[in-house]
All heavy atoms as a GROMACS GRO file, in nm:
protein
  565
    1MET      N    1   4.670   4.826  11.807
    1MET     CA    2   4.796   4.799  11.742
    1MET      C    3   4.855   4.672  11.803
    1MET      O    4   4.860   4.657  11.923
    1MET     CB    5   4.892   4.916  11.760
    1MET     CG    6   5.028   4.884  11.707
    1MET     SD    7   5.135   5.018  11.660
    1MET     CE    8   5.179   5.099  11.805
    2ARG      N    9   4.900   4.581  11.716
    2ARG     CA   10   4.962   4.457  11.764
    2ARG      C   11   5.106   4.480  11.802
    2ARG      O   12   5.176   4.561  11.742
    2ARG     CB   13   4.958   4.351  11.654
    2ARG     CG   14   4.825   4.291  11.636
    2ARG     CD   15   4.820   4.182  11.535
    2ARG     NE   16   4.946   4.150  11.471
    2ARG     CZ   17   4.958   4.058  11.378
    2ARG    NH1   18   4.854   3.993  11.337
    2ARG    NH2   19   5.074   4.030  11.324
    3LEU      N   20   5.150   4.406  11.902
    3LEU     CA   21   5.292   4.410  11.938
    3LEU      C   22   5.372   4.336  11.832
    3LEU      O   23   5.330   4.234  11.780
    3LEU     CB   24   5.314   4.344  12.074
    3LEU     CG   25   5.257   4.416  12.194
    3LEU    CD1   26   5.276   4.330  12.318
    3LEU    CD2   27   5.323   4.550  12.212
    4ARG      N   28   5.485   4.391  11.800
    4ARG     CA   29   5.572   4.328  11.700
    4ARG      C   30   5.638   4.206  11.761
    4ARG      O   31   5.699   4.212  11.866
    4ARG     CB   32   5.676   4.426  11.653
    4ARG     CG   33   5.769   4.368  11.550
    4ARG     CD   34   5.844   4.477  11.479
    4ARG     NE   35   5.954   4.425  11.401
    4ARG     CZ   36   5.942   4.363  11.286
    4ARG    NH1   37   5.823   4.343  11.236
    4ARG    NH2   38   6.046   4.321  11.220
    5ARG      N   39   5.622   4.094  11.694
    5ARG     CA   40   5.687   3.972  11.739
    5ARG      C   41   5.822   3.961  11.671
    5ARG      O   42   5.839   4.000  11.557
    5ARG     CB   43   5.601   3.851  11.706
    5ARG     CG   44   5.470   3.851  11.784
    5ARG     CD   45   5.387   3.733  11.747
    5ARG     NE   46   5.346   3.746  11.608
    5ARG     CZ   47   5.267   3.660  11.546
    5ARG    NH1   48   5.222   3.555  11.609
    5ARG    NH2   49   5.233   3.677  11.420
    6ASP      N   50   5.915   3.905  11.742
    6ASP     CA   51   6.052   3.896  11.692
    6ASP      C   52   6.110   3.762  11.734
    6ASP      O   53   6.099   3.722  11.850
    6ASP     CB   54   6.134   4.011  11.750
    6ASP     CG   55   6.271   4.024  11.689
    6ASP    OD1   56   6.299   3.954  11.590
    6ASP    OD2   57   6.348   4.107  11.738
    7PRO      N   58   6.172   3.688  11.642
    7PRO     CA   59   6.230   3.558  11.678
    7PRO      C   60   6.345   3.569  11.778
    7PRO      O   61   6.378   3.472  11.845
    7PRO     CB   62   6.276   3.499  11.545
    7PRO     CG   63   6.286   3.613  11.453
    7PRO     CD   64   6.188   3.716  11.500
    8LEU      N   65   6.406   3.687  11.788
    8LEU     CA   66   6.515   3.703  11.885
    8LEU      C   67   6.464   3.694  12.028
    8LEU      O   68   6.543   3.674  12.120
    8LEU     CB   69   6.586   3.837  11.862
    8LEU     CG   70   6.661   3.850  11.730
    8LEU    CD1   71   6.718   3.990  11.716
    8LEU    CD2   72   6.769   3.746  11.720
    9ARG      N   73   6.336   3.708  12.048
    9ARG     CA   74   6.278   3.694  12.183
    9ARG      C   75   6.254   3.548  12.221
    9ARG      O   76   6.203   3.520  12.328
    9ARG     CB   77   6.147   3.771  12.191
    9ARG     CG   78   6.163   3.918  12.172
    9ARG     CD   79   6.029   3.987  12.184
    9ARG     NE   80   6.037   4.124  12.141
    9ARG     CZ   81   6.054   4.227  12.225
    9ARG    NH1   82   6.064   4.204  12.352
    9ARG    NH2   83   6.061   4.349  12.178
   10HIS      N   84   6.289   3.457  12.134
   10HIS     CA   85   6.268   3.314  12.157
   10HIS      C   86   6.402   3.241  12.146
   10HIS      O   87   6.433   3.183  12.042
   10HIS     CB   88   6.168   3.258  12.057
   10HIS     CG   89   6.037   3.328  12.060
   10HIS    ND1   90   5.942   3.301  12.156
   10HIS    CD2   91   5.986   3.425  11.981
   10HIS    CE1   92   5.838   3.379  12.134
   10HIS    NE2   93   5.862   3.455  12.030
   11PRO      N   94   6.482   3.242  12.251
   11PRO     CA   95   6.615   3.178  12.241
   11PRO      C   96   6.608   3.027  12.220
   11PRO      O   97   6.703   2.969  12.167
   11PRO     CB   98   6.681   3.214  12.374
   11PRO     CG   99   6.571   3.249  12.466
   11PRO     CD  100   6.459   3.302  12.381
   12TRP      N  101   6.498   2.963  12.258
   12TRP     CA  102   6.486   2.818  12.237
   12TRP      C  103   6.493   2.785  12.088
   12TRP      O  104   6.539   2.676  12.051
   12TRP     CB  105   6.357   2.764  12.297
   12TRP     CG  106   6.233   2.820  12.232
   12TRP    CD1  107   6.161   2.929  12.272
   12TRP    CD2  108   6.169   2.772  12.114
   12TRP    NE1  109   6.057   2.951  12.187
   12TRP    CE2  110   6.059   2.856  12.088
   12TRP    CE3  111   6.194   2.667  12.027
   12TRP    CZ2  112   5.974   2.838  11.980
   12TRP    CZ3  113   6.109   2.648  11.918
   12TRP    CH2  114   6.000   2.733  11.896
   13LEU      N  115   6.452   2.878  12.004
   13LEU     CA  116   6.454   2.855  11.861
   13LEU      C  117   6.597   2.835  11.812
   13LEU      O  118   6.628   2.743  11.737
   13LEU     CB  119   6.389   2.973  11.789
   13LEU     CG  120   6.382   2.970  11.638
   13LEU    CD1  121   6.293   2.857  11.592
   13LEU    CD2  122   6.330   3.103  11.586
   14PHE      N  123   6.688   2.920  11.857
   14PHE     CA  124   6.827   2.911  11.814
   14PHE      C  125   6.897   2.791  11.876
   14PHE      O  126   6.982   2.729  11.813
   14PHE     CB  127   6.900   3.041  11.848
   14PHE     CG  128   6.839   3.159  11.777
   14PHE    CD1  129   6.759   3.248  11.844
   14PHE    CD2  130   6.860   3.177  11.641
   14PHE    CE1  131   6.702   3.355  11.779
   14PHE    CE2  132   6.804   3.283  11.575
   14PHE     CZ  133   6.723   3.373  11.643
   15VAL      N  134   6.859   2.756  11.998
   15VAL     CA  135   6.915   2.635  12.061
   15VAL      C  136   6.871   2.511  11.984
   15VAL      O  137   6.951   2.420  11.959
   15VAL     CB  138   6.872   2.628  12.210
   15VAL    CG1  139   6.911   2.495  12.270
   15VAL    CG2  140   6.932   2.744  12.287
   16ALA      N  141   6.743   2.506  11.945
   16ALA     CA  142   6.692   2.391  11.870
   16ALA      C  143   6.760   2.380  11.734
   16ALA      O  144   6.796   2.269  11.690
   16ALA     CB  145   6.541   2.401  11.854
   17ILE      N  146   6.777   2.492  11.665
   17ILE     CA  147   6.844   2.489  11.535
   17ILE      C  148   6.989   2.444  11.550
   17ILE      O  149   7.037   2.360  11.472
   17ILE     CB  150   6.835   2.627  11.467
   17ILE    CG1  151   6.691   2.655  11.424
   17ILE    CG2  152   6.929   2.636  11.347
   17ILE    CD1  153   6.667   2.796  11.375
   18ALA      N  154   7.059   2.494  11.650
   18ALA     CA  155   7.198   2.454  11.672
   18ALA      C  156   7.208   2.305  11.706
   18ALA      O  157   7.298   2.235  11.659
   18ALA     CB  158   7.260   2.537  11.784
   19ALA      N  159   7.114   2.255  11.787
   19ALA     CA  160   7.114   2.113  11.822
   19ALA      C  161   7.088   2.026  11.700
   19ALA      O  162   7.153   1.921  11.682
   19ALA     CB  163   7.010   2.086  11.931
   20LEU      N  164   6.996   2.066  11.615
   20LEU     CA  165   6.968   1.989  11.494
   20LEU      C  166   7.087   1.991  11.399
   20LEU      O  167   7.119   1.888  11.338
   20LEU     CB  168   6.843   2.042  11.425
   20LEU     CG  169   6.711   2.004  11.492
   20LEU    CD1  170   6.596   2.083  11.431
   20LEU    CD2  171   6.687   1.855  11.478
   21TYR      N  172   7.152   2.106  11.386
   21TYR     CA  173   7.272   2.110  11.303
   21TYR      C  174   7.382   2.023  11.362
   21TYR      O  175   7.456   1.957  11.290
   21TYR     CB  176   7.323   2.253  11.284
   21TYR     CG  177   7.259   2.325  11.168
   21TYR    CD1  178   7.202   2.449  11.184
   21TYR    CD2  179   7.256   2.267  11.042
   21TYR    CE1  180   7.143   2.515  11.077
   21TYR    CE2  181   7.198   2.331  10.935
   21TYR     CZ  182   7.142   2.455  10.953
   21TYR     OH  183   7.083   2.520  10.847
   22GLY      N  184   7.394   2.022  11.494
   22GLY     CA  185   7.494   1.937  11.558
   22GLY      C  186   7.467   1.790  11.535
   22GLY      O  187   7.561   1.711  11.514
   23CYS      N  188   7.340   1.752  11.537
   23CYS     CA  189   7.305   1.611  11.512
   23CYS      C  190   7.323   1.572  11.366
   23CYS      O  191   7.340   1.454  11.335
   23CYS     CB  192   7.160   1.586  11.553
   23CYS     SG  193   7.134   1.588  11.729
   24SER      N  194   7.319   1.670  11.277
   24SER     CA  195   7.329   1.637  11.135
   24SER      C  196   7.472   1.610  11.090
   24SER      O  197   7.494   1.557  10.982
   24SER     CB  198   7.271   1.752  11.050
   24SER     OG  199   7.354   1.865  11.053
   25ILE      N  200   7.570   1.644  11.173
   25ILE     CA  201   7.710   1.620  11.137
   25ILE      C  202   7.743   1.474  11.167
   25ILE      O  203   7.722   1.426  11.278
   25ILE     CB  204   7.803   1.714  11.218
   25ILE    CG1  205   7.767   1.859  11.188
   25ILE    CG2  206   7.948   1.686  11.186
   25ILE    CD1  207   7.835   1.958  11.278
   26PRO      N  208   7.797   1.402  11.070
   26PRO     CA  209   7.817   1.258  11.090
   26PRO      C  210   7.938   1.221  11.175
   26PRO      O  211   7.974   1.105  11.181
   26PRO     CB  212   7.833   1.206  10.947
   26PRO     CG  213   7.883   1.320  10.869
   26PRO     CD  214   7.822   1.443  10.933
   27TRP      N  215   8.001   1.314  11.244
   27TRP     CA  216   8.119   1.281  11.326
   27TRP      C  217   8.084   1.194  11.445
   27TRP      O  218   8.170   1.126  11.500
   27TRP     CB  219   8.189   1.407  11.375
   27TRP     CG  220   8.102   1.501  11.452
   27TRP    CD1  221   8.036   1.609  11.402
   27TRP    CD2  222   8.070   1.496  11.590
   27TRP    NE1  223   7.964   1.671  11.501
   27TRP    CE2  224   7.983   1.605  11.619
   27TRP    CE3  225   8.105   1.412  11.696
   27TRP    CZ2  226   7.932   1.629  11.744
   27TRP    CZ3  227   8.054   1.437  11.822
   27TRP    CH2  228   7.969   1.545  11.845
   28TRP      N  229   7.960   1.192  11.486
   28TRP     CA  230   7.926   1.115  11.606
   28TRP      C  231   7.892   0.970  11.575
   28TRP      O  232   7.869   0.890  11.664
   28TRP     CB  233   7.813   1.181  11.683
   28TRP     CG  234   7.686   1.205  11.606
   28TRP    CD1  235   7.655   1.314  11.533
   28TRP    CD2  236   7.574   1.119  11.598
   28TRP    NE1  237   7.531   1.301  11.478
   28TRP    CE2  238   7.479   1.182  11.517
   28TRP    CE3  239   7.545   0.993  11.650
   28TRP    CZ2  240   7.357   1.123  11.486
   28TRP    CZ3  241   7.421   0.936  11.619
   28TRP    CH2  242   7.330   1.001  11.539
   29PHE      N  243   7.890   0.931  11.445
   29PHE     CA  244   7.869   0.790  11.411
   29PHE      C  245   7.996   0.713  11.439
   29PHE      O  246   8.106   0.763  11.423
   29PHE     CB  247   7.831   0.776  11.263
   29PHE     CG  248   7.685   0.799  11.237
   29PHE    CD1  249   7.637   0.926  11.212
   29PHE    CD2  250   7.596   0.694  11.241
   29PHE    CE1  251   7.504   0.948  11.189
   29PHE    CE2  252   7.461   0.715  11.218
   29PHE     CZ  253   7.415   0.842  11.193
   30GLY      N  254   7.980   0.590  11.481
   30GLY     CA  255   8.094   0.508  11.520
   30GLY      C  256   8.173   0.456  11.402
   30GLY      O  257   8.141   0.478  11.286
   31GLU      N  258   8.278   0.383  11.434
   31GLU     CA  259   8.364   0.324  11.334
   31GLU      C  260   8.291   0.208  11.267
   31GLU      O  261   8.193   0.156  11.316
   31GLU     CB  262   8.492   0.270  11.400
   31GLU     CG  263   8.579   0.378  11.460
   31GLU     CD  264   8.662   0.449  11.355
   31GLU    OE1  265   8.699   0.386  11.255
   31GLU    OE2  266   8.689   0.568  11.374
   32GLY      N  267   8.342   0.167  11.155
   32GLY     CA  268   8.285   0.052  11.086
   32GLY      C  269   8.196   0.094  10.971
   32GLY      O  270   8.173   0.211  10.945
   33ALA      N  271   8.148  -0.007  10.903
   33ALA     CA  272   8.062   0.018  10.786
   33ALA      C  273   7.924   0.066  10.832
   33ALA      O  274   7.863   0.006  10.921
   33ALA     CB  275   8.049  -0.110  10.704
   34PRO      N  276   7.876   0.174  10.775
   34PRO     CA  277   7.743   0.222  10.814
   34PRO      C  278   7.633   0.131  10.758
   34PRO      O  279   7.651   0.067  10.654
   34PRO     CB  280   7.736   0.361  10.750
   34PRO     CG  281   7.827   0.354  10.633
   34PRO     CD  282   7.937   0.259  10.674
   35SER      N  283   7.525   0.125  10.828
   35SER     CA  284   7.412   0.047  10.777
   35SER      C  285   7.348   0.125  10.662
   35SER      O  286   7.359   0.246  10.652
   35SER     CB  287   7.311   0.021  10.888
   35SER     OG  288   7.261   0.144  10.938
   36ILE      N  289   7.280   0.053  10.574
   36ILE     CA  290   7.218   0.113  10.457
   36ILE      C  291   7.068   0.125  10.482
   36ILE      O  292   7.000   0.030  10.519
   36ILE     CB  293   7.244   0.028  10.331
   36ILE    CG1  294   7.394   0.011  10.307
   36ILE    CG2  295   7.176   0.088  10.209
   36ILE    CD1  296   7.469   0.140  10.284
   37VAL      N  297   7.016   0.248  10.465
   37VAL     CA  298   6.873   0.275  10.481
   37VAL      C  299   6.825   0.344  10.355
   37VAL      O  300   6.879   0.450  10.318
   37VAL     CB  301   6.848   0.365  10.604
   37VAL    CG1  302   6.700   0.396  10.620
   37VAL    CG2  303   6.905   0.304  10.730
   38LEU      N  304   6.727   0.285  10.288
   38LEU     CA  305   6.673   0.341  10.165
   38LEU      C  306   6.782   0.366  10.060
   38LEU      O  307   6.777   0.463   9.985
   38LEU     CB  308   6.596   0.470  10.192
   38LEU     CG  309   6.477   0.460  10.287
   38LEU    CD1  310   6.423   0.598  10.318
   38LEU    CD2  311   6.369   0.372  10.227
   39GLY      N  312   6.882   0.281  10.058
   39GLY     CA  313   6.990   0.293   9.960
   39GLY      C  314   7.097   0.394   9.997
   39GLY      O  315   7.189   0.417   9.919
   40LEU      N  316   7.086   0.456  10.113
   40LEU     CA  317   7.184   0.554  10.158
   40LEU      C  318   7.247   0.508  10.288
   40LEU      O  319   7.185   0.436  10.365
   40LEU     CB  320   7.117   0.690  10.181
   40LEU     CG  321   7.057   0.760  10.060
   40LEU    CD1  322   6.974   0.879  10.106
   40LEU    CD2  323   7.166   0.804   9.966
   41PRO      N  324   7.370   0.553  10.317
   41PRO     CA  325   7.428   0.522  10.448
   41PRO      C  326   7.342   0.585  10.558
   41PRO      O  327   7.280   0.689  10.538
   41PRO     CB  328   7.566   0.585  10.443
   41PRO     CG  329   7.592   0.620  10.302
   41PRO     CD  330   7.461   0.628  10.232
   42SER      N  331   7.340   0.523  10.673
   42SER     CA  332   7.255   0.572  10.783
   42SER      C  333   7.290   0.714  10.823
   42SER      O  334   7.201   0.793  10.855
   42SER     CB  335   7.265   0.479  10.903
   42SER     OG  336   7.399   0.466  10.945
   43TRP      N  337   7.418   0.752  10.816
   43TRP     CA  338   7.455   0.888  10.853
   43TRP      C  339   7.396   0.989  10.755
   43TRP      O  340   7.362   1.101  10.795
   43TRP     CB  341   7.606   0.904  10.862
   43TRP     CG  342   7.681   0.882  10.734
   43TRP    CD1  343   7.740   0.766  10.693
   43TRP    CD2  344   7.703   0.977  10.631
   43TRP    NE1  345   7.798   0.783  10.570
   43TRP    CE2  346   7.777   0.912  10.530
   43TRP    CE3  347   7.669   1.111  10.613
   43TRP    CZ2  348   7.816   0.976  10.413
   43TRP    CZ3  349   7.709   1.175  10.497
   43TRP    CH2  350   7.780   1.108  10.398
   44ALA      N  351   7.383   0.952  10.628
   44ALA     CA  352   7.325   1.043  10.529
   44ALA      C  353   7.176   1.060  10.554
   44ALA      O  354   7.122   1.171  10.539
   44ALA     CB  355   7.350   0.991  10.388
   45VAL      N  356   7.108   0.954  10.592
   45VAL     CA  357   6.966   0.962  10.622
   45VAL      C  358   6.942   1.051  10.744
   45VAL      O  359   6.854   1.137  10.744
   45VAL     CB  360   6.906   0.821  10.644
   45VAL    CG1  361   6.762   0.830  10.691
   45VAL    CG2  362   6.915   0.739  10.517
   46VAL      N  363   7.023   1.034  10.848
   46VAL     CA  364   7.011   1.118  10.968
   46VAL      C  365   7.039   1.264  10.933
   46VAL      O  366   6.967   1.354  10.977
   46VAL     CB  367   7.105   1.068  11.080
   46VAL    CG1  368   7.111   1.167  11.194
   46VAL    CG2  369   7.060   0.932  11.130
   47SER      N  370   7.140   1.288  10.852
   47SER     CA  371   7.172   1.425  10.811
   47SER      C  372   7.059   1.488  10.731
   47SER      O  373   7.023   1.604  10.753
   47SER     CB  374   7.301   1.424  10.729
   47SER     OG  375   7.336   1.555  10.692
   48LEU      N  376   7.000   1.413  10.640
   48LEU     CA  377   6.887   1.464  10.562
   48LEU      C  378   6.765   1.493  10.650
   48LEU      O  379   6.697   1.594  10.633
   48LEU     CB  380   6.850   1.365  10.452
   48LEU     CG  381   6.946   1.357  10.334
   48LEU    CD1  382   6.909   1.241  10.243
   48LEU    CD2  383   6.946   1.488  10.257
   49LEU      N  384   6.738   1.404  10.744
   49LEU     CA  385   6.624   1.426  10.835
   49LEU      C  386   6.645   1.548  10.923
   49LEU      O  387   6.551   1.626  10.946
   49LEU     CB  388   6.600   1.301  10.920
   49LEU     CG  389   6.544   1.180  10.846
   49LEU    CD1  390   6.539   1.059  10.939
   49LEU    CD2  391   6.408   1.211  10.788
   50CYS      N  392   6.768   1.567  10.972
   50CYS     CA  393   6.796   1.685  11.054
   50CYS      C  394   6.786   1.813  10.972
   50CYS      O  395   6.733   1.914  11.019
   50CYS     CB  396   6.935   1.674  11.117
   50CYS     SG  397   6.945   1.554  11.250
   51THR      N  398   6.833   1.808  10.848
   51THR     CA  399   6.824   1.924  10.761
   51THR      C  400   6.678   1.957  10.732
   51THR      O  401   6.638   2.074  10.732
   51THR     CB  402   6.901   1.900  10.631
   51THR    OG1  403   7.036   1.869  10.663
   51THR    CG2  404   6.896   2.020  10.539
   52PHE      N  405   6.597   1.856  10.708
   52PHE     CA  406   6.454   1.877  10.687
   52PHE      C  407   6.389   1.935  10.812
   52PHE      O  408   6.305   2.026  10.803
   52PHE     CB  409   6.386   1.745  10.648
   52PHE     CG  410   6.239   1.758  10.625
   52PHE    CD1  411   6.190   1.822  10.512
   52PHE    CD2  412   6.150   1.708  10.718
   52PHE    CE1  413   6.054   1.834  10.492
   52PHE    CE2  414   6.014   1.720  10.699
   52PHE     CZ  415   5.965   1.784  10.585
   53ALA      N  416   6.426   1.886  10.929
   53ALA     CA  417   6.371   1.939  11.055
   53ALA      C  418   6.410   2.085  11.076
   53ALA      O  419   6.328   2.165  11.123
   53ALA     CB  420   6.418   1.853  11.173
   54VAL      N  421   6.533   2.121  11.041
   54VAL     CA  422   6.576   2.261  11.052
   54VAL      C  423   6.492   2.348  10.960
   54VAL      O  424   6.446   2.456  10.999
   54VAL     CB  425   6.726   2.277  11.022
   54VAL    CG1  426   6.763   2.423  11.000
   54VAL    CG2  427   6.810   2.218  11.133
   55SER      N  428   6.470   2.303  10.837
   55SER     CA  429   6.390   2.384  10.743
   55SER      C  430   6.247   2.398  10.791
   55SER      O  431   6.186   2.505  10.777
   55SER     CB  432   6.396   2.325  10.602
   55SER     OG  433   6.330   2.201  10.597
   56CYS      N  434   6.190   2.292  10.849
   56CYS     CA  435   6.054   2.302  10.905
   56CYS      C  436   6.050   2.398  11.023
   56CYS      O  437   5.956   2.477  11.036
   56CYS     CB  438   6.005   2.164  10.948
   56CYS     SG  439   5.969   2.054  10.812
   57LEU      N  440   6.150   2.394  11.108
   57LEU     CA  441   6.155   2.482  11.224
   57LEU      C  442   6.170   2.628  11.183
   57LEU      O  443   6.103   2.716  11.238
   57LEU     CB  444   6.270   2.440  11.317
   57LEU     CG  445   6.280   2.510  11.451
   57LEU    CD1  446   6.154   2.490  11.533
   57LEU    CD2  447   6.401   2.458  11.526
   58VAL      N  448   6.254   2.654  11.086
   58VAL     CA  449   6.272   2.791  11.038
   58VAL      C  450   6.144   2.840  10.969
   58VAL      O  451   6.104   2.955  10.986
   58VAL     CB  452   6.394   2.800  10.944
   58VAL    CG1  453   6.400   2.934  10.874
   58VAL    CG2  454   6.521   2.776  11.023
   59SER      N  455   6.078   2.753  10.894
   59SER     CA  456   5.952   2.791  10.832
   59SER      C  457   5.846   2.822  10.937
   59SER      O  458   5.770   2.920  10.924
   59SER     CB  459   5.902   2.679  10.740
   59SER     OG  460   5.991   2.658  10.636
   60PHE      N  461   5.839   2.740  11.040
   60PHE     CA  462   5.746   2.765  11.150
   60PHE      C  463   5.775   2.899  11.216
   60PHE      O  464   5.683   2.978  11.242
   60PHE     CB  465   5.757   2.652  11.253
   60PHE     CG  466   5.687   2.681  11.382
   60PHE    CD1  467   5.549   2.671  11.392
   60PHE    CD2  468   5.758   2.721  11.494
   60PHE    CE1  469   5.485   2.698  11.511
   60PHE    CE2  470   5.696   2.749  11.613
   60PHE     CZ  471   5.558   2.737  11.621
   61ALA      N  472   5.902   2.927  11.241
   61ALA     CA  473   5.939   3.053  11.304
   61ALA      C  474   5.904   3.172  11.215
   61ALA      O  475   5.859   3.275  11.263
   61ALA     CB  476   6.088   3.054  11.338
   62ALA      N  477   5.926   3.157  11.084
   62ALA     CA  478   5.895   3.266  10.993
   62ALA      C  479   5.746   3.294  10.990
   62ALA      O  480   5.704   3.410  10.986
   62ALA     CB  481   5.946   3.232  10.853
   63LEU      N  482   5.666   3.191  10.992
   63LEU     CA  483   5.520   3.211  10.989
   63LEU      C  484   5.465   3.257  11.123
   63LEU      O  485   5.369   3.334  11.127
   63LEU     CB  486   5.451   3.081  10.948
   63LEU     CG  487   5.475   3.037  10.803
   63LEU    CD1  488   5.416   2.899  10.781
   63LEU    CD2  489   5.415   3.138  10.707
   64ARG      N  490   5.524   3.212  11.230
   64ARG     CA  491   5.468   3.239  11.362
   64ARG      C  492   5.525   3.364  11.430
   64ARG      O  493   5.453   3.437  11.495
   64ARG     CB  494   5.493   3.116  11.450
   64ARG     CG  495   5.461   3.131  11.592
   64ARG     CD  496   5.337   3.062  11.625
   64ARG     NE  497   5.318   3.077  11.769
   64ARG     CZ  498   5.207   3.053  11.828
   64ARG    NH1  499   5.106   3.010  11.760
   64ARG    NH2  500   5.195   3.069  11.956
   65PHE      N  501   5.656   3.388  11.415
   65PHE     CA  502   5.722   3.491  11.495
   65PHE      C  503   5.755   3.619  11.419
   65PHE      O  504   5.781   3.721  11.481
   65PHE     CB  505   5.850   3.436  11.558
   65PHE     CG  506   5.826   3.323  11.651
   65PHE    CD1  507   5.900   3.207  11.642
   65PHE    CD2  508   5.728   3.331  11.748
   65PHE    CE1  509   5.878   3.102  11.729
   65PHE    CE2  510   5.705   3.226  11.834
   65PHE     CZ  511   5.780   3.111  11.825
   66TRP      N  512   5.761   3.616  11.286
   66TRP     CA  513   5.796   3.736  11.213
   66TRP      C  514   5.669   3.803  11.164
   66TRP      O  515   5.584   3.741  11.100
   66TRP     CB  516   5.885   3.706  11.094
   66TRP     CG  517   6.028   3.693  11.130
   66TRP    CD1  518   6.105   3.784  11.193
   66TRP    CD2  519   6.113   3.581  11.104
   66TRP    NE1  520   6.232   3.738  11.210
   66TRP    CE2  521   6.240   3.614  11.156
   66TRP    CE3  522   6.094   3.459  11.043
   66TRP    CZ2  523   6.346   3.526  11.147
   66TRP    CZ3  524   6.200   3.373  11.035
   66TRP    CH2  525   6.326   3.407  11.086
   67ASP      N  526   5.657   3.932  11.190
   67ASP     CA  527   5.544   4.010  11.140
   67ASP      C  528   5.584   4.081  11.012
   67ASP      O  529   5.696   4.127  10.998
   67ASP     CB  530   5.501   4.116  11.242
   67ASP     CG  531   5.416   4.056  11.352
   67ASP    OD1  532   5.356   3.948  11.329
   67ASP    OD2  533   5.410   4.116  11.460
   68ASP      N  534   5.488   4.091  10.925
   68ASP     CA  535   5.510   4.166  10.802
   68ASP      C  536   5.471   4.311  10.830
   68ASP      O  537   5.364   4.340  10.878
   68ASP     CB  538   5.425   4.106  10.691
   68ASP     CG  539   5.456   4.164  10.556
   68ASP    OD1  540   5.553   4.242  10.546
   68ASP    OD2  541   5.386   4.130  10.460
   69GLU      N  542   5.558   4.401  10.798
   69GLU     CA  543   5.535   4.544  10.826
   69GLU      C  544   5.413   4.596  10.752
   69GLU      O  545   5.348   4.689  10.795
   69GLU     CB  546   5.657   4.625  10.785
   69GLU     CG  547   5.780   4.599  10.870
   69GLU     CD  548   5.774   4.665  11.005
   69GLU    OE1  549   5.704   4.765  11.019
   69GLU    OE2  550   5.839   4.614  11.098
   70GLU      N  551   5.382   4.538  10.636
   70GLU     CA  552   5.275   4.590  10.552
   70GLU      C  553   5.136   4.549  10.598
   70GLU      O  554   5.038   4.611  10.559
   70GLU     CB  555   5.297   4.544  10.409
   70GLU     CG  556   5.426   4.598  10.351
   70GLU     CD  557   5.454   4.538  10.216
   70GLU    OE1  558   5.365   4.470  10.161
   70GLU    OE2  559   5.565   4.557  10.166
   71SER      N  560   5.124   4.445  10.676
   71SER     CA  561   4.990   4.398  10.714
   71SER      C  562   4.939   4.463  10.840
   71SER      O  563   5.004   4.525  10.916
   71SER     CB  564   4.991   4.247  10.730
   71SER     OG  565   5.083   4.209  10.829
   0.00000   0.00000   0.00000
């Protein structure tokens, strides 16, 4: 019988998600006109990249740490 894996046993996961969400908030960008990257303000690009990283991390955790009861 396999031991049940649980994401709650991995606190680094929640710290990483919180850090990525913190980086995605544009409050830390300085004053002045933002630079334009790919037609978007730089803060929007950073926010989108952080959001994508959070979704990848959650997907990794779901595949790696959560067991399906039926299998």
